[in-house]
N, C-alpha and C positions, 0 to 999 in steps of 0.2 A: 155600299155599306159592308163592312166586314162582319161576317157572322161569328158570334161568340161561340166558342167550343169549350167543353170542359177540359181543363188541364189534367193530364193523366196522374200526376203526382201531387195535386193540390191537397188532397185529403187521403193520404195513404194509410188509412186505418185498416188493420188486419183482423182476421177472425181470431177468436179465443183459441189458444192451443189446448191440447189434452192436459198439459200441466196446469194451465190456468183453470180449466174446468174442474180438475181434481182438487187443487188448492183452495179454490173459492166456490166450492159446490153450494155452500149455504147462500151465496149471493144469487146464483141461478135459480134457487128455489123461491125467491121473492116474487110476488105477483102484483105488488102495489108500490108506487113511488115512496121513498123514505120520507118520514116527517121532518120538517125543518128543526134545526137545533137552535136553542135560544141565543147563546153567545155568538154563534156564527152569524145568525140572521141580524142581530143587533149591530154587530161590528160591520157587516156588509152595508147596512143602510147608513150608518155613521160615516164610514169611509167614502161611500158614494156621494153623500151630501158634501163632504169636505172637498173631494176631488172636483166635483162639478162646480163648486163655488170658486175654487182656486183656478179652474180652467177657463173661467169667463174671459179673462184677458187673452188667453190663447185662442179661444174661439173667435173673438173680435178681430185679432190680428190675422188669423187664417181667412176669415171672411173677407177682409180687405184684400188679402193676397189673391183669393179666388176672383174677386171683382176686377182687380188690376190686370191679372193675367187674361181674364176673359175680354177685357177692353183692348189689350194689346194684341191678343191672339184670339179672335172670335171663335175659332174652332174649339178652343179650350173652355169657353164660357158654359155656365150651367149651375145648377144648385149645388150647395156644399154637402147637404145631407141626403141620404136615401135609406131605405130599409128593404130587406128581403125577409121572407117567412122562414123561420128556423124552428127547431124543436128543443124544448127544455123540460126535463122531467116528464117526457112523453106528451107535452102540450105545445101546440103551435103558438108562436109569439113573433112580434116584429123585431128583428135584429137590426139595430141602427148602426150605420157606418158613415164615414165621410167618402164622398166621391173621389176616386183616384184617376178616373179615365175620362177621355173626351166623349161627349154625348153621342158621336157618330158610331162609337163602339158598343153602345148600349142598345140591346134589342127592344124596341118600344112596346110590343105586345106583352112580352115577358115581364118587362119592367112594370107595366100596369097591373099585372097579376102578382108582382113582388116575388118573382121566381129568381133564385140565385143565378141560374144559368144566364140570365139576361145581362148580368154584370161581370161575367167570368173572364172577360177580356183583360182584366187587370193584370193577368200573368203574361200578357204580351207587351214587351217593353215599349214599343212605339205607340201603344194606346194611352199611356199615362200622360197627364199634364205635368208641368214643371212643379207646381205646388203639390200635386198628387204624389210625385216621386219623393219629395221631402217628407210628406205626411206618412207615407208608407215606411220609409227608412227608420223612423222612430216610433212606429206603431201608433201614431196619433189618430189613425182612422178608427181605432178601437175606443177612443175616449167616449163617444156617445153611448156606449154600452153601459156606462155607469148609470145612465138614466134608467136602463132596464133593471139594473141592480136595485136602484132606489124604488122602482115599481114592484119589485119582488119577482120579476120574470127570470132573473139570473142571480147568480152568486158571484162573489169575487173569485172564489176558488171552486173548481168543479170541472167535470169533463167539458171540453169545448162544445157549445151547441152547434149542431150541424144544420145546414139547409135541409129541407124535407127530403130531397132525392138522396142526399148523402146519409141522412138518418135512416131512411128505409133500407139503403144498402148495408149500413152498419148493423141494423136489426136482422136483416136477412142472413148476414154472416154469423149470427148467433150472439152478438154483443148485446148486453142489457144495461150497461152503466148509464147511458144517456136517457134511458127510460126511468131509472131509479132516482137520479139526482138532478137538481137544477144545473143547467149549464153554467160554466164559469168563464171569467176573463182569463184566468190562469188555471193550470192543473198540473199534476205530477207528470203527465205525458207532454203537455203543451210546453213546459219549460225546457224540453229537449228539442224544441223546434229548430230546424236547420241542421240537425245531426241525424245519424243513422238510427237513433232510438225513437225518432218521431214516428208515431203510428203504432208503437209497440203497446198493445192493449193491457199489458200486465200492470202498467202504472195506474191506469184508471181503476182497475179492480182492486189494487192495493189501497187506493184512496177510499173507495166504497167500503172496504174492509175496516179501515181506520175510522171511517164515519160511523160505522156500527159499533165498534169496540170502545172507542174513546169516550170520555165524559165530554160534555158540551164545552167546558173550558179547555180540556186537552185537545179537542178538535180545533179550537181557535188558535192554540199554540202551533199546531201543525200548519194551519193556514198562513200564519205569519211567516213561517220558514219558507213556504212556497212563494209567498208574495216577495220576500227578499230575493230569492233566487230569480224570480221573474223580473224584478227590477234590474238586476245585474245584466240579464239578457237584453232588456230594453235599452239601457244606456250604452251598450256596445253598438247599437244601431244594426243595420243590415236588413231589417224589415222582411224577414222570411214569410 
């Protein structure tokens, strides 16, 4: 069995610079997670419910594809869903995903503990199933996280929730955004995924700053702009 190892550039989040600390000093002074905003929370739950309902046929077709591929290629058989423990607003929660890789690349003890590292072989091209390759290309593996949004564990827009080990690294570097806000499917930083700007923490701090300064409705308008930009990234494919 191939041992899963952490990819060096999978989560290239950087420490806050002196400029960020000076510009957003008021954010670093916060000691508690920020309270939910009404319009943002209501929109999150409504959108999550609509997406999950609309995605039912997609889930059914993908489940059939997983079953057929597993029947034709037994090495590729296995469950469609899994989760690992991640952190949102400083709290551990189950982050749901679709399985992209063959079971032999998943470290069983770590998987039972729901450690991210057990599933990290997804960055190794030969580890992916054929259906998993398609799912990743169009970010369909993120669809189950709308259930986390519906539960209130995540938001549609916010800093991407990290696995515990990456959250601890992010915190040790001096970053505070993922302690202050619920994790999101999309964020100002995340929509730069696949570019050199991915991992630049200034985007996350700018979003927290806007979260504090804007009215509840104004924050919703910002979220809608971010969602639109994220949609454009998704339809291009690439699955970074």
